[in-house]
N, C-alpha and C positions, 0 to 999 in steps of 0.2 A: 298130198301135202298135209292133210289132217293127220294121217298115220305118222308122218315124220314128226309133226308137232307133239303127238302123243309120246313118241319115243323120247323126244327131248324132255318132256315133262317127267317121264319115268326116271330118266337120268338125273334130272333135277331133284326128284324125290330122294333118290339114292344119295346124292351129294348132301342134301339137307339132313338126311338121317345120319350120315357119317359125321357131319359137323355137329349134330346134336349129341352123338355119342362121344365125340372128342371133347365137346364143351362139358359134358357131364363128367368125363374123367378128369378134366382140368379143374373142375369145381369139386373134386372129391374132398372129403372132410379133411380140413387142415388140423383140427384138434380132435384128440381122442379123449374118452372119459377117464383120464388118469391125471393124477396130480402133476406128474412130470410133463405131460402134454399141455395142460391148461396154464402151467407156469410160464410157458413161452408167450402167452398173451401179454400185451402192453397194458398194464393196469391203469395207468394215467396218461392217456394220449395228449398230444400237444394242445389240442383245442381245449381240453378241460383245464390244463394248467394255465392257459391264457385266460379262461373265462372268469375264474375266481368266485363268482357269485351266482347263485340260483335261488329260485323260490318254489316251494311246494305247499300243499295245503291239506290239512285234515278236515275232510268234509264228507259226511255220509249220514246214515241212519242215526248214528249216535249224536248228531248235531241237533236232532229234533227236541229232546227233552231240555237241552241247554242247561244242564245241571251237573255239578261235580266236575267231570272231565270226560275225555274220550273213552274211559273205561266204564261208563255208565252201564253198558250191557252186562258186564261182569258183576259190578258192585250192586246192581239192583236186586240181585239174588242173595246178597249178604245181609242178613237180618240185623246186623249191628251197624249198618252204614246209613249215612244220610240219604244216599240214593234210594235205598229200600223204603225209608220213611216217606221220601218225596213221592215215590212211585205209588205207594199205598194211598197217600192223600190225594194225589192228582189224577191217577189213572185207574188203579185197582190192584188186585192181588197178582204179583208176578208169578206165583205158583198156581194161580187159578186161571181166570179168563182174560188176564191182561199180561201175556208173555211178551218177550222182546219182539217177536215177529209181528206183533200187532202194529208196531211202528212202520213196518214194511207194507203189510197188507192194508193197513188203515183200520182205525176203530175210534169209537167215541170216548172222550175222557169223562170225568164225573160232572163236568159243567155242560156236557152235551156238545162239545166242540169236536169235529172230526179231525183226528190226528194221523198224519202220514208223512213219510219222507217222499215228497212229490214236487220238487222244484219245477217251475215253469219258465220257459224262455221268455225274455222280454217281448219277443215278437208274438208270443201267445198270451200276453197279459201278465206275465210273471216278473220276477226280479233277477233272473239268471241270464247273464250274457257272457259267454266265453270270450267274445271279441273284446269286450271292455276289460275283462280280466287280463287278457294278453297285453292290452295296451298299458294297463297299470304296471304289469311286471316289467315291460320294456322301459317304462318311465322310471322304474326303480333302479334301472341299470343292470338287471339280471341278464344272464346270457343263456341259462337253461332253466326249464320249469316243467311242472307236471303235477298230477294229482296223486293222492293216496288211492291207488287203484282198488285195493281191498285192505280193510283193517282186520283186527282180530275177530270182529263180529261175524265174518263169513259172507258179507254182502258185497258182490262184485259190481263195480261202477262201469262195466262195459257189457257189450252184447255177447254174453257167454253162452256157449253150447255145452260147456262142462258143468256149469253151476246155474241152475234155474233161478237161484236167488240173486238176480242181477237187475240192474237199473233199466234194462230194455224190456224185460218181461214184467216187471213189477214197479210199483212206485212211480217214478217220473216218466217211465216208458221212453227213456232217452239213452242213447249210447254216450254216456258222459265222457268217458276216456276218449272216444272218437271225436267228440266235439272239441275237447281241449286240444287234442293233437292237431286237428285242422287249423284251429285259431292260432296256436302257438307257433307252429311251423310257418304259417303265413307271415308272422312277424319276425321271422329269422331266428327264433329261439330253438335251441336243441330241446328235444322232447324227452322227458323222463317219467318214469312211474316208480312209486314205492309200493312194496308189497309186505304185508304184515301177517299173512295167513298161516305161517308155520305154527304160530302159537294157538291158532283157533282150535286145534285138536290135540295140542301137547301140553295143556295146562291153563289156558286162559279162563276156562269156566271152573275156577277153583271152588266157587260156591255153587254146587250143582243146580242147574235149572231143572225144569221138569224133564224126566226121562221120556224121550219121545218114542212113539211106536211107528210113526210115519217115516219112511226112509228119506223123504225130501227134507223133513224137519231135522232128522238126524244129521243130514249133511250140513245144514245151517249151523247146528250147535256142536259140530265136531264129534258126533256120537256114532259114526260108522266104524266098522272094523279098521284098525290102524293101517293095515296094508292098503285098503281102499283110500283112506285119507291121504296116505303118502303119495299115491298115484295122482290123486286130485290136485295135491300141491304142485306136482310137476306139470300136469296138464293145463292148469291155469296159467302158469308162466309161459308155457309153449304157445298158448293162445294169444297172450299179450305180445309175444315176440312176432308171431306170424301176422297178426292183424294190425299192429300199431308201430312196429319197428322202433322201439324206444332206443335212445342213445345212451341211456343209463337206467339200470334197474337197481334200486336200493332195497335191501332186505332188513327187516327188523329182527328182533332177538329170537333165540332158541332154534336157529337153523341146525345146530348140532344135534337136535333131536330127530331131524329128518335123516333117513338112511344115506350113508355116504355115496352109494352108487347113484342115487337119484340127484344128489347135489352135483356130482361130477357130470352126470348126464345133462343136467340143465346148463352148466357152464360150457360144455363142449357144443351143445346145440346152439346156444346163443352166440357164441363166438364164430361158429361156422356160418350161421345165417347172416351175421354181420359182415363176414368176408364176402359172401355172395352179394350182399346189398351195397358193398363199398362203404361200410360204416366202421368207425373206430368207436367201440362201445366200452362201457364201464359197468362193472358189478361192484357194489359197495355193501358192506355188512359189518356187524359188530362181532359175529362169531360164525363158525360153521364152515369157513373156507380157509384152506391153508395156503393156496397158491392162486395166482391169476386174478385176484380181486383187490379192492382198496379198503383199507380199514377206516371205520367211521367212529368218531367220538360223539356220543349223544350229549347235547347241551354242554359242550366243553371243548377242550383241545389240550395239546401238550404244553408244558412249561417252557420248553426250548424248541429249537429247530428239530424236526423229526423227518427222517427219510425211511422208507420211500414216501412218495406223495400221499396225502391223506385228505379226509373230508370230515367236516363237522356239521351235524344237523342240529339246528337251534330254532327258537320260536320267538316271535314278537311278544308273545304272552308269557308272563311269569307264573301263571297259575294253571294253564291247561293247553293242550295241543288243539283241541276243538273249541268252537265257540260255546260259551256259557254265559248266562246272565251274571253281570258283575265281573266279567273277566278282567284281569289285571294286565298291564303292559309295561315293558321296558321303555326307556326313552330312546329317541332316535340317536342321540349321542352314544348311549351304551351300545347300540347295535352297530354303529359306524366304527367305534373303537374295537368292537369284537371282530368285525371284518378285517380291519387293519392288522390286528394282532395275529389272526389266523394266517393271513397271507404272508406276514413276516416270518412265520414259522413253517412255511412250505405246505400250506393247506388251503382248502376252499370252504366257503360257507354255503350251506343249503338251508335257507331260512323259511320256516313254516308260518303261514298265516291261517286264519280261522274264519272262513265264511259262515254266515248264518245258514240255517237249514234251507231257506228259500234261495240261496245262492248269492245273496248280496254280501258285500264286503264292508264291514263297519268303517266309518270315517276315521276312527283312531288308528286303525291298521293302515289305511290308505296314507295317512299323514306320515307314519313312520317310513313306509316305502318311498314316498315322494321325497322325503328329506334325505334318505340314503341316495336316491337317484340324483338329487340336486348336487350333493357333495361329489358323487362319482362323475357327474357331467363336467364339473369344474376341475377336479383333481385326479380323475381316473387314470391318467398316465402313470401314476405312482402305484397303481393296483393291477390293472389289466396287463396281461402279457409280460408281467415281471416275474422274477424268481426270488427265492430267499437269498439274502446276502450271507456274509460270513458269520455274523451274529444277528439275532433277531431284533435286538434293541437294548435299551438301558432305561433306568428310572426306578422309582420306588414302588409303583403299582404292579403287583403280581397278577397275571392273568393266566388262566388255564391251569394245567397241572393234573389233567384227567377229565373224566366224564362228570357231568352234573356240577359244573362250576359256573355259577351265574355270571353273565356279562357285567362288567363294571366299567365305569368311565375313568379314563386316566386324567392326568393333569399336565401342567406345562413343564414338569420335570421328566415326563415320560416320552421316550422316543422309540419309534419302530422303523426298521430299515427294510427296503426292498431294492432289488438290482434290476436295472433295465437289461433286456437282451443285448442291447448295444453296450459293450463293456465300458464305454466312456462315461456312463451315467449310473448313479445310484440315487436313491431318494431317502431323505431323513424326514420322517413324519412326526411332528410334535403334537401330542394329544391335548394341547392347550396353547394359548398365545404366550410365547416366551417373554413378552414385554417389549415396550417401546425403548429404542435406543439402548438396548441391553447387550452386553457382551456375553455371547453364548459359547460354551465349550461342549462339544460332543466327544466324550472320551474314547468311544469305540472306533472313531474314524481316524486312525493313525496312518502315517505315510506307508508303512509296510502292508497295510490292508487296502488302502485306496489313496492314491496320490491326487489330492484335490487341487484344482487350478481356479475354479470359479464356483460360487454358490448363488443360486437364485431362489427367491421365494416365489412359488408359482402364483400367477395372477388368477383371480376368479373369473376373468373375462377372456382367457386364452392369451396367446402370445408367450414371450420368453419369461416374463415376470420381472421382479425387482432384484437387481444385483446387490448382494451383501457386501459391505465395506469392511476394511480392516481384517482381511482374511489372513490367517496364519495356521500352520500345522506343524506339529512335532509329535514326539512319543506320548505326550499328554492328551493328544486329540486334535480336533479341528475347531478353531475359534473364529468367530466373525461377529459383526455388530448388526443388530436388527434395525429396521427403519425407525425414524423418530416418531412416526405416526402409524398407528395400527391401520392397515389398509382396508380391512374388511373383517367381518365376523364369520367364523367357521367352526365346525366341530373338531377339526384338526387342520394343521398348517403344514404344507408340504414344501420342503427345501430340496431343490434339485442340485445335487453335487456333481460337478463335471470334472473329468480328468483332462479336458481340452478347453480351449477358448471357444465358447459357443458362438457360431457365426452371427454377425449383426447385419448381414446383407441379404437375409432371407434364404441362405443356403440350408437345405435340409440335411446335408451331409456333414458329419462331424470329422474334423481333421482331414479335410479333403486335399490339403496341400502337404500332408504328412510331416508338418512341423513338429508334431508330438510323436514322431516315430510311427509305430504300428498301432497305436491306441485307436480303438473303435473299429479296427479292421481285423478280419479273420481269413486266413488262407485255408480253405477246405481241400482235403486230399482224399476224395472218396475212392479213387483208384489211381494207379500210376504213382509218380513220386515227383515232388517239387520242393524247392526252398523259397522262402520269402523274406525279404529284409528291406529296410529303407536305406537307400544309398544316395547321398547328395540331394536329399529332399524329394526323391522319387521312390515309389514302391517297385522293387525289382523282383519279378517272379522268374526263377530259373527252373524250367521244366526238364527234369533228368530222365523221366520215364513216361511214356505215353499212357494216358488214361483210357479206359474203355470207351468213354464218351467225352465230348469236349468239356462238359460240365463236371467231369470227374476231378478236375483241378479248377478251383474258382476262388477269386478274391471277393469277399462279400462284406457288406455292412447292413445289418438289420436296423430296425427302429426308425425307418423313414416314414413320416406321418403323411399319408396320402388321403385326400378327401374326394369323395365321389363327385364327378362333374367338373372338377378342376383340371386345368391344363398345366403341364410341367415341361421344363426344358432340362435335358441332361447334357452336361458338358464335361469334357475331359481332354487332357493332353496325353498322347501315347506314342510309342514307337517300339520297335523290336530289333533283335539282333539280325533277323532276316525278314524278308517280305512275307507276310502271313496275315491271316484274319483272326479276329477274336469275336466273341459274342458278348453283347451287353444286354442284361435283362433286368427288369423291375418286376418283382414277383412276391408272392406270399413267402414269409420266412419259415413256414412249416408246411407239412403235408396238407393238401395235395400240391403245393408249390405252384399254384396257378399264376401264370404270367399275366401282368397287367398291360402288356404291349400287344398290339394286334399281331405283331410278328417280332420274334426276338431279333434284335438289331445286330447285323454283321458289320464289322468295321475292318477295312483293309489297312493294315499297318505297313509302314516302310521302315527303313533304318533311320529316317529323319523324324524328329519329334514334331508332331502336328496337332492342331486342335481339331476336335470332333464334337458334333452336337446333333441332337434330334429332339423332337417334341412328341408328347403323347398326352392323351386325355384319360383320366381315371374313370373308366366306365363301370368298374366293379364297385361293390360296396366299400365305404371308407375303411381304411386299414391304417392303424397307428403303428403298425410293425411291418411295413413293407420292407423289402430287401433289394438293394442294388447289388448286382453281381457281374463280375467279369469272368467269363468262361474261357479257359486257355489251354485245356489239357490235350489238344489234338496234334500238336506239333512240338518237337523238341527245339527249344529256343529260349532266349531271354526276352521277357516282356516288361516294359517300363510304363508305369501309369502315374499321372500327376494331375493336380489342379482339378479335382473332381467336384462337381456341383450338381445339385438338383434343385431348381427353383420354380416356384409357381409363377406362371405368366398369364397375362390377359387372354382369356379363351378366344376373344375376337381376333387376336393377332395370329392365331393358328387355325382360324376357321378354314377348313379343308386342307390346311397345311400348305407347304410349298411343293408343287408337283410339276413335273415336266414329262411329257410323253411325245416321242418323235419317231417317225419312220420315213421312208423315202417320199411318201406322198403328202404327209401333213404333219403339223406340230400342234400340240395342245399344252397349254401351261395354265396352272392355277396359282394365284398368289393373292393373299389378302382378300379372299372371297370373290375374286374376279377370274372368270375362265376366259382364256383367249384361244380361239380356234383359227388356224391359218392353213390353207392349201398351198403346197409348194409349187405345183405345176399349174400353169395358166390354162392348160387344155383339159383340166379336170373341173367338173361342175358339182358343187355340193347339192345334195337333195334334202337331207334333214339331219338334225342333231336331236337325239332322244336321251332321256334320263329315266332309268328303271331303278326300282328298289330290288332287294334280293329275292322278293317273292315273284318277280317278273312283271309287276304292275308298272305301267307308265306313269311317271311322276310329272314330267314336263316334255313338251315337244317344241323345238325351236326350228322353224323353217328358215332356209337361207335362199335368197334369190340367186338366179343363175348369173347375175352380174356381180356377185360378191364372192370373194375368196377368203374373207376374214370376218370374224364376228367376235364381239366381247359379250359375255353373259354374266350377269350378277347372280351369285349363288348365296348371298347373305341371308335370304329368307328360308333357305333349306333347313329342315330339322337335322339334328345330329343323327348320324347313322351311316350305313354302308350303301353305296350306289354303284350302278353300272352306267357308264357314259357310252353311247352308241353313235358312231359316225358313219353315215352312208353317203357315198359320192359316186360319180360315174365319169368315164372317159368315152371315147368314141366306140369302143368295142364292148365294154361290160360295166356293170355296177360293182362297187366295192363296199364291203361292210366290215367295219372294225369296231370292237368293243373293248373297254378296259375299265377296271374297278377303281374307285377312289373312296375316301372316307371323309365325311363331314364331321369335324370335331365340335 
């Protein structure tokens, strides 16, 4: 017997080996190190275009002197600079015994104070707390975040085996990148790193520091042979990719000085690793890449809408990227208006903050982030998951026009526009209050660009908002009258312009009765062929050619605002030219298209129009861009859909849902949290009813006496989750055991 088992084990090993080989061939490199190959990579995935706003931070050894700016390491060797004079006066001779690496290894200044970049965690008595940093960034409304992993100075903030000048071996003795990655991902943020090390050996040290004789110091100061430095540039990036799996890698200037073959090798490696990890990643830079990456504007942006999608890196400070004593700041209104302007022109904002050397974040910077987050919490539907409209805006204040264009605040004559993914809506954002009881005309919103039916001023407390009166529209633009009283104070005021009548009955679906034709609805044809049109107030889908999958032809509406933990009811009327089924799904509107239903709903249609409904609970994270879809591509026929609605309902009314389970021996039904169990045959005797969770643990046992054939059980105290209900009973000859699953909402 043992020999037989060994044979099976050997066979299993062979199968596993074959599977490993197959897996390895399937995971063969998707990208080659050529411009043609990396150009196939999606430079701006959907998640990034939805995110709009991220935060990063210049924080490192250069933060210790807190003087000048982040170029202190370079400028301290310029004998004509303030940094050189400051260094001589406070520390010593940078060409003598007080070189830049003293800030890393630690040394005493002229006052006898020990100076070193060595932030301590709060748990160790310091001021640095990556969890608090993550919480602040989430509070700011950012969706992606990360550190400057290495600046021009050559010091790596991660546990590097390539570069001994790193934060794990020296200074803080902490893997700072690793700590940030853990904290940021735990908060649901996409994790990014920025890398600035290409300039370390290609010109940063313009004012030559001491010519080093030690190979390790040569590495820090970019003094190794160029071929070695080039390889180190690549190896550092590979290390970050392998160990931290960043969702975005941003590159600073002078990439073009790195050999082209290494730049291409980096892109191919990163994109292939991302494919293995199931990530949609981004590379952003100002120069050095021709294909496969995203262009970045430093401290600026375009004057008009620019395609393809792009990014701007900017800072809360007007004087420095890193913390310095006396650092200056922009106002929160300037930064909010910067974000709105960039989004209206098809871009994202990556905003820099400047922690102190000890890792603490100055209150002035916190205030700016919190103010931005407060505005986004109230009016973020006009920013997140939107796209650029046909024009970016109108008004006298010019913003952008290239790099290094300081953020400016607009006024009440300045408008910026964004477009919801749901084509029924667009947003007109006024960068100041247009006035009480004022007649406002937005000249850009003409009927040929967007046919407006209603306009609402978004409320700061949620809900539909305040409806604007005296609405008219012609070739001169969209005109309406503002409220007689200013409802609140804000940095910018968002007017939601609708091409349909926004439902007043709580329906999250726009134009669900198709009274505005096809507005707000899209017929996707991924495979097969179909036509869609509104006929007699119903949406008619004519499937002419079968799709590969049922979802290959689907009628969808994105922009459904779903909140985690809330219960919803989906209703529709439908019929078909033949008896058939269709699928109804509520899902993410973009990759990975996660369904929010426990199981995609199948509906059996007949040739007679009937109402259908079902309920679900949003167990996933909240999504303001959920998508309702009707999948129909599996059968050639005509499908008719009407009176579609998705409404929030009291979760207690669907606690456990409505459920009925029957077989020849017993019947179980659940309604409004009450379970009813009944044996059908009097010669059967129940033994027990048991409730298990999906781990197999017993949650409850309900014994039933032999003199009872029916029992009611209250489930109202059960927590939400998935359960298995077990029924055991006996007759004269044997015991019977039946189990079935159900869900507590």
